[in-house]
C-alpha positions as a Python dict, from the first residue, in 0.01 Angstrom:
ca = {
    (1, 'M'): (0, 0, 0),
    (2, 'R'): (15, 364, 102),
    (3, 'T'): (331, 288, 304),
    (4, 'I'): (496, 123, 2),
    (5, 'I'): (414, 423, -219),
    (6, 'T'): (548, 662, 43),
    (7, 'L'): (870, 462, 74),
    (8, 'A'): (905, 455, -305),
    (9, 'L'): (860, 831, -323),
    (10, 'L'): (1119, 883, -52),
    (11, 'V'): (1364, 657, -235),
    (12, 'C'): (1304, 844, -560),
    (13, 'L'): (1340, 1178, -386),
    (14, 'G'): (1664, 1066, -218),
    (15, 'T'): (1800, 938, -548),
    (16, 'S'): (1706, 1263, -719),
    (17, 'R'): (1882, 1466, -453),
    (18, 'A'): (2191, 1245, -475),
    (19, 'V'): (2201, 1284, -853),
    (20, 'D'): (2145, 1658, -820),
    (21, 'A'): (2430, 1686, -568),
    (22, 'Q'): (2655, 1492, -800),
    (23, 'V'): (2561, 1710, -1098),
    (24, 'Q'): (2626, 2027, -896),
    (25, 'A'): (2959, 1912, -752),
    (26, 'P'): (3244, 2148, -843),
    (27, 'D'): (3501, 2065, -1107),
    (28, 'T'): (3779, 2206, -889),
    (29, 'I'): (3816, 2336, -537),
    (30, 'L'): (4097, 2547, -390),
    (31, 'I'): (4130, 2508, -14),
    (32, 'N'): (4345, 2621, 281),
    (33, 'G'): (4440, 2956, 133),
    (34, 'R'): (4410, 3333, 157),
    (35, 'I'): (4176, 3432, -123),
    (36, 'L'): (4170, 3806, -189),
    (37, 'T'): (3826, 3833, -345),
    (38, 'V'): (3852, 4204, -435),
    (39, 'D'): (3478, 4229, -376),
    (40, 'S'): (3333, 4556, -247),
    (41, 'Q'): (3456, 4477, 107),
    (42, 'F'): (3787, 4328, -8),
    (43, 'S'): (3690, 4008, 174),
    (44, 'I'): (3955, 3744, 240),
    (45, 'R'): (3833, 3382, 232),
    (46, 'E'): (3986, 3037, 275),
    (47, 'A'): (3853, 2843, -21),
    (48, 'L'): (3650, 2854, -338),
    (49, 'A'): (3483, 2613, -578),
    (50, 'V'): (3482, 2626, -956),
    (51, 'R'): (3221, 2473, -1179),
    (52, 'G'): (3164, 2529, -1550),
    (53, 'G'): (3431, 2799, -1566),
    (54, 'V'): (3285, 3020, -1293),
    (55, 'V'): (3320, 3054, -919),
    (56, 'S'): (3035, 2840, -785),
    (57, 'A'): (3099, 2894, -414),
    (58, 'I'): (3336, 3069, -179),
    (59, 'G'): (3382, 3027, 195),
    (60, 'T'): (3574, 2827, 452),
    (61, 'T'): (3773, 2517, 368),
    (62, 'A'): (3521, 2299, 553),
    (63, 'E'): (3228, 2449, 362),
    (64, 'I'): (3390, 2408, 23),
    (65, 'R'): (3512, 2053, 98),
    (66, 'R'): (3154, 1945, 164),
    (67, 'L'): (3060, 2041, -193),
    (68, 'S'): (3316, 1817, -361),
    (69, 'S'): (3270, 1474, -511),
    (70, 'P'): (3519, 1199, -600),
    (71, 'S'): (3561, 1357, -942),
    (72, 'T'): (3648, 1703, -806),
    (73, 'T'): (4008, 1819, -845),
    (74, 'V'): (4137, 1938, -509),
    (75, 'I'): (4411, 2202, -501),
    (76, 'D'): (4560, 2255, -155),
    (77, 'L'): (4687, 2611, -136),
    (78, 'Q'): (4881, 2541, 186),
    (79, 'G'): (4826, 2899, 302),
    (80, 'R'): (4916, 3064, -27),
    (81, 'T'): (4747, 3381, -151),
    (82, 'V'): (4504, 3381, -444),
    (83, 'I'): (4413, 3694, -637),
    (84, 'P'): (4172, 3754, -924),
    (85, 'G'): (4348, 3723, -1257),
    (86, 'L'): (4525, 4048, -1334),
    (87, 'I'): (4406, 4258, -1628),
    (88, 'D'): (4629, 4508, -1805),
    (89, 'S'): (4407, 4795, -1923),
    (90, 'H'): (4656, 4920, -2183),
    (91, 'M'): (4900, 4671, -2332),
    (92, 'H'): (5006, 4635, -2695),
    (93, 'A'): (4987, 4261, -2647),
    (94, 'I'): (4888, 4160, -3000),
    (95, 'R'): (5194, 4329, -3147),
    (96, 'A'): (5427, 4206, -2873),
    (97, 'A'): (5300, 3850, -2906),
    (98, 'Q'): (5369, 3819, -3278),
    (99, 'S'): (5743, 3866, -3237),
    (100, 'F'): (5782, 3707, -2894),
    (101, 'A'): (5918, 3381, -3038),
    (102, 'T'): (6182, 3558, -3245),
    (103, 'E'): (6284, 3858, -3031),
    (104, 'V'): (6538, 3884, -2751),
    (105, 'N'): (6378, 4002, -2429),
    (106, 'W'): (6569, 4241, -2201),
    (107, 'I'): (6280, 4292, -1962),
    (108, 'G'): (6405, 4248, -1605),
    (109, 'A'): (6777, 4236, -1692),
    (110, 'R'): (6966, 4405, -1407),
    (111, 'S'): (7290, 4476, -1593),
    (112, 'L'): (7435, 4509, -1941),
    (113, 'T'): (7628, 4190, -1870),
    (114, 'D'): (7297, 4008, -1824),
    (115, 'A'): (7141, 4173, -2130),
    (116, 'L'): (7434, 4092, -2357),
    (117, 'A'): (7436, 3735, -2229),
    (118, 'R'): (7078, 3706, -2352),
    (119, 'L'): (7197, 3809, -2699),
    (120, 'R'): (7465, 3539, -2691),
    (121, 'A'): (7214, 3278, -2577),
    (122, 'A'): (6970, 3374, -2852),
    (123, 'A'): (7241, 3352, -3115),
    (124, 'A'): (7326, 3001, -2994),
    (125, 'R'): (6968, 2872, -3011),
    (126, 'M'): (6847, 3047, -3328),
    (127, 'T'): (6928, 2973, -3690),
    (128, 'P'): (7286, 3078, -3776),
    (129, 'G'): (7292, 3434, -3900),
    (130, 'A'): (6936, 3509, -3784),
    (131, 'W'): (6842, 3862, -3688),
    (132, 'L'): (6857, 3936, -3315),
    (133, 'I'): (6600, 4202, -3232),
    (134, 'V'): (6544, 4368, -2895),
    (135, 'A'): (6224, 4562, -2963),
    (136, 'G'): (6202, 4753, -2636),
    (137, 'G'): (6064, 4710, -2287),
    (138, 'W'): (6392, 4810, -2123),
    (139, 'T'): (6567, 5129, -2012),
    (140, 'E'): (6931, 5207, -1949),
    (141, 'R'): (6838, 5302, -1593),
    (142, 'Q'): (6754, 4942, -1509),
    (143, 'F'): (7116, 4841, -1566),
    (144, 'A'): (7381, 4863, -1296),
    (145, 'E'): (7597, 5045, -1553),
    (146, 'N'): (7322, 5306, -1601),
    (147, 'R'): (7382, 5329, -1976),
    (148, 'A'): (7278, 5176, -2306),
    (149, 'P'): (7501, 4927, -2489),
    (150, 'T'): (7749, 5033, -2754),
    (151, 'Q'): (7766, 4894, -3104),
    (152, 'A'): (8093, 4721, -3015),
    (153, 'E'): (7932, 4547, -2717),
    (154, 'I'): (7633, 4407, -2904),
    (155, 'T'): (7856, 4300, -3194),
    (156, 'A'): (8095, 4118, -2961),
    (157, 'A'): (7800, 3931, -2807),
    (158, 'A'): (7691, 3786, -3142),
    (159, 'P'): (7941, 3873, -3417),
    (160, 'N'): (7777, 3655, -3682),
    (161, 'N'): (7427, 3799, -3648),
    (162, 'P'): (7267, 4125, -3758),
    (163, 'I'): (7152, 4290, -3433),
    (164, 'Y'): (6896, 4564, -3371),
    (165, 'V'): (6835, 4700, -3020),
    (166, 'Q'): (6560, 4962, -2972),
    (167, 'L'): (6517, 5187, -2668),
    (168, 'G'): (6161, 5315, -2647),
    (169, 'Y'): (6075, 5526, -2950),
    (170, 'R'): (6380, 5752, -2947),
    (171, 'W'): (6693, 5547, -3009),
    (172, 'A'): (6824, 5224, -3157),
    (173, 'V'): (7169, 5074, -3201),
    (174, 'L'): (7254, 4840, -3488),
    (175, 'S'): (7548, 4609, -3548),
    (176, 'P'): (7753, 4652, -3870),
    (177, 'R'): (7583, 4347, -4020),
    (178, 'A'): (7241, 4502, -3950),
    (179, 'L'): (7339, 4836, -4101),
    (180, 'D'): (7469, 4659, -4412),
    (181, 'A'): (7154, 4449, -4443),
    (182, 'L'): (6935, 4762, -4422),
    (183, 'K'): (7171, 4955, -4654),
    (184, 'I'): (7229, 5230, -4401),
    (185, 'A'): (7553, 5423, -4438),
    (186, 'A'): (7453, 5791, -4434),
    (187, 'D'): (7179, 6015, -4292),
    (188, 'G'): (6990, 5993, -4619),
    (189, 'D'): (6949, 5619, -4569),
    (190, 'V'): (6737, 5645, -4253),
    (191, 'P'): (6367, 5741, -4242),
    (192, 'S'): (6252, 6099, -4211),
    (193, 'G'): (6259, 6205, -3848),
    (194, 'A'): (6563, 5991, -3770),
    (195, 'R'): (6936, 6058, -3791),
    (196, 'L'): (7258, 5868, -3751),
    (197, 'E'): (7421, 5935, -3416),
    (198, 'R'): (7779, 6063, -3418),
    (199, 'T'): (8050, 6121, -3161),
    (200, 'P'): (8169, 6480, -3093),
    (201, 'T'): (8442, 6416, -3350),
    (202, 'G'): (8191, 6312, -3615),
    (203, 'Q'): (8235, 5936, -3608),
    (204, 'L'): (7927, 5716, -3648),
    (205, 'T'): (7833, 5524, -3332),
    (206, 'G'): (7609, 5268, -3499),
    (207, 'A'): (7303, 5422, -3333),
    (208, 'V'): (7000, 5596, -3481),
    (209, 'A'): (6816, 5865, -3286),
    (210, 'G'): (6509, 6068, -3361),
    (211, 'S'): (6136, 6111, -3327),
    (212, 'Q'): (5881, 5837, -3273),
    (213, 'P'): (5766, 5833, -3640),
    (214, 'G'): (6127, 5800, -3750),
    (215, 'I'): (6203, 5508, -3518),
    (216, 'V'): (5872, 5340, -3604),
    (217, 'A'): (5959, 5364, -3974),
    (218, 'L'): (6305, 5223, -3907),
    (219, 'F'): (6158, 4925, -3722),
    (220, 'D'): (5926, 4862, -4017),
    (221, 'R'): (6233, 4789, -4230),
    (222, 'L'): (6331, 4491, -4017),
    (223, 'P'): (6249, 4140, -4137),
    (224, 'K'): (5914, 4018, -4009),
    (225, 'P'): (5851, 3683, -3840),
    (226, 'T'): (5689, 3419, -4055),
    (227, 'Y'): (5318, 3358, -4010),
    (228, 'Q'): (5381, 3044, -3806),
    (229, 'Q'): (5632, 3228, -3588),
    (230, 'K'): (5365, 3488, -3519),
    (231, 'V'): (5117, 3218, -3418),
    (232, 'D'): (5376, 3043, -3200),
    (233, 'G'): (5483, 3374, -3050),
    (234, 'T'): (5125, 3459, -2959),
    (235, 'I'): (5081, 3130, -2774),
    (236, 'E'): (5417, 3167, -2597),
    (237, 'F'): (5358, 3528, -2498),
    (238, 'F'): (5019, 3456, -2349),
    (239, 'R'): (5171, 3173, -2143),
    (240, 'E'): (5435, 3419, -2025),
    (241, 'L'): (5163, 3658, -1916),
    (242, 'N'): (4992, 3371, -1733),
    (243, 'R'): (5320, 3311, -1548),
    (244, 'L'): (5284, 3663, -1415),
    (245, 'G'): (4922, 3620, -1310),
    (246, 'L'): (4773, 3801, -1608),
    (247, 'T'): (4451, 3659, -1747),
    (248, 'G'): (4332, 3955, -1954),
    (249, 'V'): (4451, 4253, -2157),
    (250, 'V'): (4283, 4549, -2320),
    (251, 'D'): (4479, 4614, -2639),
    (252, 'P'): (4457, 4966, -2787),
    (253, 'G'): (4608, 4889, -3128),
    (254, 'G'): (4925, 5082, -3206),
    (255, 'N'): (5215, 5149, -3440),
    (256, 'N'): (5344, 4876, -3673),
    (257, 'L'): (5011, 4692, -3645),
    (258, 'L'): (4809, 4659, -3965),
    (259, 'P'): (4468, 4489, -4000),
    (260, 'T'): (4634, 4182, -4149),
    (261, 'D'): (4850, 4150, -3839),
    (262, 'Y'): (4548, 4043, -3634),
    (263, 'E'): (4514, 3717, -3825),
    (264, 'P'): (4766, 3516, -3613),
    (265, 'L'): (4568, 3612, -3303),
    (266, 'F'): (4245, 3504, -3471),
    (267, 'D'): (4415, 3179, -3568),
    (268, 'V'): (4509, 3107, -3205),
    (269, 'W'): (4151, 3189, -3106),
    (270, 'R'): (4010, 2950, -3368),
    (271, 'Q'): (4242, 2677, -3240),
    (272, 'R'): (4103, 2738, -2888),
    (273, 'K'): (4454, 2801, -2759),
    (274, 'M'): (4387, 3141, -2605),
    (275, 'T'): (4502, 3160, -2244),
    (276, 'V'): (4455, 3537, -2203),
    (277, 'R'): (4128, 3721, -2263),
    (278, 'V'): (4187, 3992, -2524),
    (279, 'A'): (3962, 4293, -2577),
    (280, 'Y'): (4106, 4468, -2881),
    (281, 'A'): (4069, 4805, -3047),
    (282, 'L'): (4144, 4907, -3402),
    (283, 'C'): (4347, 5219, -3470),
    (284, 'S'): (4392, 5421, -3786),
    (285, 'Q'): (4710, 5387, -3989),
    (286, 'T'): (4640, 5654, -4251),
    (287, 'T'): (4677, 6029, -4237),
    (288, 'G'): (4392, 6246, -4360),
    (289, 'S'): (4140, 5969, -4420),
    (290, 'E'): (4125, 5814, -4074),
    (291, 'L'): (3746, 5825, -4041),
    (292, 'D'): (3693, 5649, -4374),
    (293, 'E'): (3947, 5385, -4274),
    (294, 'L'): (3781, 5321, -3938),
    (295, 'K'): (3437, 5307, -4095),
    (296, 'Q'): (3559, 5042, -4336),
    (297, 'L'): (3738, 4841, -4067),
    (298, 'T'): (3439, 4835, -3831),
    (299, 'T'): (3147, 4797, -4073),
    (300, 'L'): (3095, 4433, -3973),
    (301, 'L'): (3222, 4469, -3615),
    (302, 'P'): (2951, 4576, -3373),
    (303, 'M'): (3073, 4660, -3023),
    (304, 'G'): (3125, 4347, -2817),
    (305, 'F'): (3150, 4120, -3120),
    (306, 'G'): (3333, 3801, -3023),
    (307, 'D'): (3327, 3579, -2717),
    (308, 'A'): (3468, 3563, -2366),
    (309, 'M'): (3824, 3508, -2492),
    (310, 'L'): (3843, 3752, -2784),
    (311, 'R'): (3622, 4054, -2833),
    (312, 'F'): (3613, 4375, -3037),
    (313, 'N'): (3635, 4666, -2793),
    (314, 'G'): (3620, 4977, -3011),
    (315, 'I'): (3876, 5215, -3160),
    (316, 'G'): (4199, 5373, -3037),
    (317, 'E'): (4453, 5480, -2930),
    (318, 'R'): (4569, 5680, -3231),
    (319, 'L'): (4254, 5803, -3404),
    (320, 'T'): (4369, 6096, -3614),
    (321, 'T'): (4733, 6171, -3679),
    (322, 'A'): (4681, 6542, -3606),
    (323, 'M'): (4549, 6469, -3255),
    (324, 'Y'): (4822, 6221, -3163),
    (325, 'N'): (5112, 6356, -2954),
    (326, 'N'): (5017, 6705, -3068),
    (327, 'D'): (4965, 6972, -2804),
    (328, 'S'): (4875, 7237, -3060),
    (329, 'P'): (4616, 7101, -3305),
    (330, 'T'): (4458, 7351, -3543),
    (331, 'D'): (4087, 7428, -3548),
    (332, 'A'): (4061, 7213, -3861),
    (333, 'D'): (4238, 6927, -3682),
    (334, 'K'): (3995, 6947, -3393),
    (335, 'E'): (3694, 6964, -3623),
    (336, 'R'): (3800, 6647, -3805),
    (337, 'F'): (3850, 6475, -3472),
    (338, 'H'): (3505, 6588, -3358),
    (339, 'E'): (3354, 6434, -3669),
    (340, 'L'): (3523, 6102, -3591),
    (341, 'A'): (3430, 6110, -3222),
    (342, 'K'): (3068, 6194, -3301),
    (343, 'W'): (3051, 5905, -3548),
    (344, 'A'): (3187, 5667, -3285),
    (345, 'A'): (2940, 5790, -3023),
    (346, 'Q'): (2643, 5761, -3256),
    (347, 'R'): (2744, 5407, -3342),
    (348, 'G'): (2793, 5314, -2975),
    (349, 'V'): (3164, 5247, -3021),
    (350, 'T'): (3405, 5260, -2729),
    (351, 'L'): (3698, 5495, -2784),
    (352, 'T'): (4035, 5525, -2615),
    (353, 'I'): (4288, 5792, -2698),
    (354, 'H'): (4654, 5853, -2621),
    (355, 'W'): (4711, 6190, -2453),
    (356, 'G'): (5033, 6294, -2286),
    (357, 'R'): (5005, 6623, -2102),
    (358, 'D'): (4744, 6785, -1884),
    (359, 'A'): (4838, 7130, -2017),
    (360, 'A'): (4683, 7044, -2354),
    (361, 'V'): (4412, 6793, -2266),
    (362, 'G'): (4148, 7064, -2233),
    (363, 'Q'): (4129, 7074, -2613),
    (364, 'L'): (4037, 6706, -2618),
    (365, 'L'): (3787, 6731, -2333),
    (366, 'S'): (3613, 7025, -2502),
    (367, 'I'): (3552, 6804, -2804),
    (368, 'F'): (3422, 6524, -2583),
    (369, 'E'): (3190, 6768, -2406),
    (370, 'R'): (3059, 6888, -2741),
    (371, 'V'): (2987, 6529, -2848),
    (372, 'N'): (2831, 6454, -2510),
    (373, 'R'): (2570, 6725, -2566),
    (374, 'E'): (2452, 6524, -2867),
    (375, 'V'): (2517, 6165, -2752),
    (376, 'P'): (2571, 6073, -2384),
    (377, 'L'): (2922, 5932, -2349),
    (378, 'A'): (2904, 5768, -2006),
    (379, 'P'): (2747, 5438, -2128),
    (380, 'L'): (3022, 5405, -2393),
    (381, 'R'): (3312, 5386, -2144),
    (382, 'W'): (3549, 5608, -2338),
    (383, 'S'): (3895, 5655, -2189),
    (384, 'I'): (4213, 5855, -2198),
    (385, 'A'): (4545, 5671, -2178),
    (386, 'H'): (4864, 5802, -2012),
    (387, 'L'): (4797, 6163, -1890),
    (388, 'D'): (5025, 6109, -1592),
    (389, 'D'): (5002, 6468, -1467),
    (390, 'A'): (4622, 6496, -1476),
    (391, 'S'): (4502, 6793, -1269),
    (392, 'D'): (4207, 6788, -1032),
    (393, 'A'): (4013, 7002, -1278),
    (394, 'T'): (4079, 6757, -1560),
    (395, 'L'): (3976, 6460, -1349),
    (396, 'Q'): (3654, 6639, -1252),
    (397, 'R'): (3570, 6700, -1618),
    (398, 'M'): (3642, 6334, -1695),
    (399, 'K'): (3417, 6222, -1411),
    (400, 'A'): (3134, 6445, -1535),
    (401, 'L'): (3159, 6283, -1879),
    (402, 'G'): (3205, 5927, -1754),
    (403, 'I'): (3549, 5914, -1917),
    (404, 'G'): (3787, 5658, -1766),
    (405, 'W'): (4163, 5679, -1723),
    (406, 'T'): (4401, 5398, -1814),
    (407, 'M'): (4711, 5463, -1608),
    (408, 'Q'): (5049, 5303, -1681),
    (409, 'D'): (5376, 5282, -1492),
    (410, 'A'): (5552, 5522, -1729),
    (411, 'M'): (5697, 5714, -1435),
    (412, 'Y'): (5876, 5397, -1322),
    (413, 'F'): (6091, 5433, -1633),
    (414, 'G'): (6065, 5806, -1702),
    (415, 'G'): (6021, 5954, -1357),
    (416, 'D'): (6378, 6078, -1318),
    (417, 'Q'): (6346, 6288, -1631),
    (418, 'F'): (6001, 6413, -1524),
    (419, 'L'): (6139, 6511, -1184),
    (420, 'Q'): (6422, 6702, -1345),
    (421, 'Q'): (6192, 6886, -1584),
    (422, 'R'): (5891, 6954, -1363),
    (423, 'G'): (6026, 6961, -1008),
    (424, 'R'): (5956, 6783, -680),
    (425, 'D'): (5604, 6920, -621),
    (426, 'A'): (5473, 6804, -959),
    (427, 'A'): (5646, 6467, -924),
    (428, 'A'): (5494, 6408, -580),
    (429, 'R'): (5141, 6389, -724),
    (430, 'T'): (5221, 6207, -1049),
    (431, 'P'): (5013, 6018, -1127),
    (432, 'P'): (4729, 6132, -897),
    (433, 'L'): (4588, 5788, -819),
    (434, 'V'): (4428, 5868, -486),
    (435, 'T'): (4270, 6189, -616),
    (436, 'A'): (4122, 6008, -915),
    (437, 'R'): (3966, 5746, -688),
    (438, 'R'): (3832, 6013, -450),
    (439, 'L'): (3670, 6200, -739),
    (440, 'G'): (3513, 5880, -871),
    (441, 'V'): (3705, 5849, -1199),
    (442, 'Q'): (3726, 5493, -1327),
    (443, 'V'): (4094, 5391, -1330),
    (444, 'G'): (4256, 5080, -1473),
    (445, 'A'): (4623, 4992, -1429),
    (446, 'G'): (4858, 4877, -1700),
    (447, 'T'): (5202, 4899, -1852),
    (448, 'D'): (5187, 5018, -2217),
    (449, 'A'): (5419, 4724, -2289),
    (450, 'H'): (5622, 4615, -2459),
    (451, 'R'): (5813, 4875, -2665),
    (452, 'V'): (5831, 5135, -2389),
    (453, 'A'): (5788, 4929, -2074),
    (454, 'S'): (5800, 4588, -1912),
    (455, 'Y'): (5482, 4382, -1930),
    (456, 'N'): (5533, 4260, -1572),
    (457, 'P'): (5228, 4366, -1366),
    (458, 'F'): (5410, 4312, -1038),
    (459, 'T'): (5675, 4564, -1140),
    (460, 'A'): (5390, 4809, -1195),
    (461, 'L'): (5221, 4720, -866),
    (462, 'Q'): (5544, 4773, -674),
    (463, 'W'): (5585, 5115, -839),
    (464, 'I'): (5223, 5204, -760),
    (465, 'L'): (5296, 5136, -394),
    (466, 'D'): (5645, 5282, -348),
    (467, 'G'): (5654, 5555, -614),
    (468, 'K'): (6020, 5480, -692),
    (469, 'T'): (6167, 5492, -1039),
    (470, 'V'): (6365, 5204, -1184),
    (471, 'G'): (6677, 5386, -1069),
    (472, 'G'): (6549, 5399, -711),
    (473, 'T'): (6453, 5768, -703),
    (474, 'E'): (6162, 5839, -470),
    (475, 'M'): (5906, 6036, -664),
    (476, 'R'): (5533, 6011, -590),
    (477, 'G'): (5436, 6121, -240),
    (478, 'A'): (5227, 5945, 23),
    (479, 'A'): (4917, 6155, -52),
    (480, 'E'): (4884, 5994, -397),
    (481, 'T'): (4992, 5643, -296),
    (482, 'P'): (4701, 5397, -270),
    (483, 'T'): (4669, 5108, -28),
    (484, 'R'): (4766, 4759, -138),
    (485, 'A'): (4399, 4670, -166),
    (486, 'D'): (4323, 4970, -387),
    (487, 'A'): (4630, 4906, -604),
    (488, 'L'): (4510, 4551, -664),
    (489, 'R'): (4164, 4685, -751),
    (490, 'L'): (4323, 4896, -1025),
    (491, 'Y'): (4472, 4583, -1184),
    (492, 'T'): (4158, 4369, -1156),
    (493, 'I'): (3804, 4506, -1129),
    (494, 'G'): (3931, 4852, -1229),
    (495, 'S'): (4074, 4731, -1558),
    (496, 'A'): (3773, 4508, -1627),
    (497, 'W'): (3557, 4822, -1651),
    (498, 'F'): (3735, 4924, -1969),
    (499, 'S'): (3640, 4604, -2148),
    (500, 'H'): (3276, 4626, -2033),
    (501, 'D'): (3292, 4306, -1830),
    (502, 'D'): (3346, 4410, -1468),
    (503, 'R'): (3018, 4232, -1390),
    (504, 'V'): (3163, 3897, -1491),
    (505, 'R'): (3531, 3919, -1397),
    (506, 'G'): (3781, 4123, -1200),
    (507, 'S'): (3684, 3984, -859),
    (508, 'L'): (3636, 3637, -714),
    (509, 'E'): (3266, 3620, -636),
    (510, 'T'): (3000, 3356, -690),
    (511, 'G'): (2888, 3355, -1052),
    (512, 'K'): (3193, 3535, -1187),
    (513, 'L'): (3452, 3385, -1419),
    (514, 'A'): (3712, 3171, -1243),
    (515, 'D'): (4013, 3374, -1353),
    (516, 'L'): (4273, 3365, -1076),
    (517, 'A'): (4638, 3334, -981),
    (518, 'V'): (4804, 3157, -688),
    (519, 'L'): (5101, 3374, -589),
    (520, 'S'): (5455, 3282, -494),
    (521, 'A'): (5427, 3505, -184),
    (522, 'D'): (5155, 3700, -6),
    (523, 'Y'): (5091, 4025, -189),
    (524, 'M'): (4939, 4182, 122),
    (525, 'T'): (5231, 4121, 359),
    (526, 'V'): (5550, 4078, 156),
    (527, 'P'): (5777, 4386, 178),
    (528, 'V'): (5683, 4636, -93),
    (529, 'R'): (6034, 4619, -237),
    (530, 'E'): (5974, 4247, -309),
    (531, 'I'): (5637, 4280, -484),
    (532, 'G'): (5810, 4313, -822),
    (533, 'A'): (5950, 3961, -778),
    (534, 'L'): (5610, 3798, -733),
    (535, 'E'): (5482, 3555, -993),
    (536, 'S'): (5209, 3301, -1027),
    (537, 'L'): (5252, 2938, -928),
    (538, 'L'): (4917, 2844, -1079),
    (539, 'T'): (4695, 3047, -1311),
    (540, 'M'): (4339, 2965, -1411),
    (541, 'V'): (4136, 3121, -1691),
    (542, 'G'): (3772, 3026, -1688),
    (543, 'G'): (3850, 2742, -1448),
    (544, 'A'): (4111, 2590, -1683),
    (545, 'I'): (4469, 2574, -1560),
    (546, 'T'): (4683, 2770, -1806),
    (547, 'Y'): (5006, 2782, -1608),
    (548, 'A'): (5144, 2566, -1327),
    (549, 'A'): (5481, 2565, -1155),
    (550, 'G'): (5652, 2453, -835),
    (551, 'P'): (5418, 2251, -614),
    (552, 'Y'): (5150, 2258, -883),
    (553, 'T'): (5357, 2126, -1172),
    (554, 'R'): (5153, 1805, -1173),
    (555, 'F'): (4858, 2009, -1302),
    (556, 'T'): (5048, 2128, -1612),
    (557, 'A'): (4891, 1860, -1833),
    (558, 'S'): (4554, 2029, -1798),
    (559, 'A'): (4691, 2371, -1898),
    (560, 'T'): (4493, 2394, -2222),
    (561, 'R'): (4171, 2558, -2328),
}
């Protein structure tokens, strides 16, 4: 009898273990690869397992194979490189996404011939007479011709469409149909801060030049996409980011983005069609009553409100008009900003701010230091965006406060001008990436896309590693050029810090979210000049396949969340 009971117990125990093994089997395994974990040792592994949206195991192919069951999806990497999903720490993704379905994209065009061909193609596929809008993300220096298009050239590309082409925040060219539609014929017809461009003989060129506020106001006059186009554009743009290995963005708000403009994003979130994790900030749109506006906007938004795909991440990057792109704020300006910053600190709100030049940033840091004496800032993960020429002294003050730095590839597009204005010595250390890391400042990489830059993270990574501008000018020196491993850290675990979730994503480690990208070539060994051409062949967000191409096309059907 005792023997029978013992046998029964052993059978039950064996059954229990079999059931337990089946329950714990991974949903997906990736084998036979080079997995750049970006852990503290930058370990490289062969395989990993995914279960319930997280990395459940990582190791050799043999070890991970033993965990699988008949229901496990097996993805053979065939030696390909896997990286953690890239995270852009400063991208105006919400704004870019809304118009992605209706805009013409010049990002990556190598010549005016290519760019103008994209206008012709858009005119052919869109509704007859529809507006063709190039909202930015390009520079004349990316073209073989090294110049912007003329009104005649854009008109010839699509003569039956009103066309608007914007270059950063300083210039735009419009076709005659566009000028007529916007009723622009004289300087008095354009917004304050903008002017009609003329030839030396006084003839109009069809272009508008001016300050950022003037160009922003001009863009606001353009027809807006319909609500459904904004929803569709958001879905399409996020898939495009997935194609480039991006699985997350930190969005700082921005110009031309009102509170109501967030609704299409929320709609995509409610439909469970998000394929990029978005941590968003709210920025003020008023002048003189910014604090009241932000108080009203955030009354029912505690920090971290949301879920793993969409979360409120504080306020920025324009907080008060007087402290935005202003190197000489008055004492009254600084006092009003202090009031706002103190309110944010007391409420535990994360803050990011746009600041351009090191020569004037001391005014901002003095305000932060004043607030810090009342409320410790380090736990709040405040940050400064841009600040390409940060000095050692500035970085030391930031480190003491726990202030992070979101660094973008602005010098890829603007480095030639910076070099001309500031000289070789200043250019050689701009931006000071190695110094910031040595001093212990938290740094996240990004692009500031899409009005002023490309959203392609591999373009930014190539620039981080070679220091060359889009025109090929060598700028940043070797002393401030990080290793490939450290550059990848900036775009993964580094950026995750700014959205308060570096403990759950940004590296491929057991228990962390299974956000990853399988690359078209090995990031660690491909020539630096070819890094900008990398893309993802398979992207996963929380273990779900959101993009698949080439040898992984058969997995496309599962690319939904």
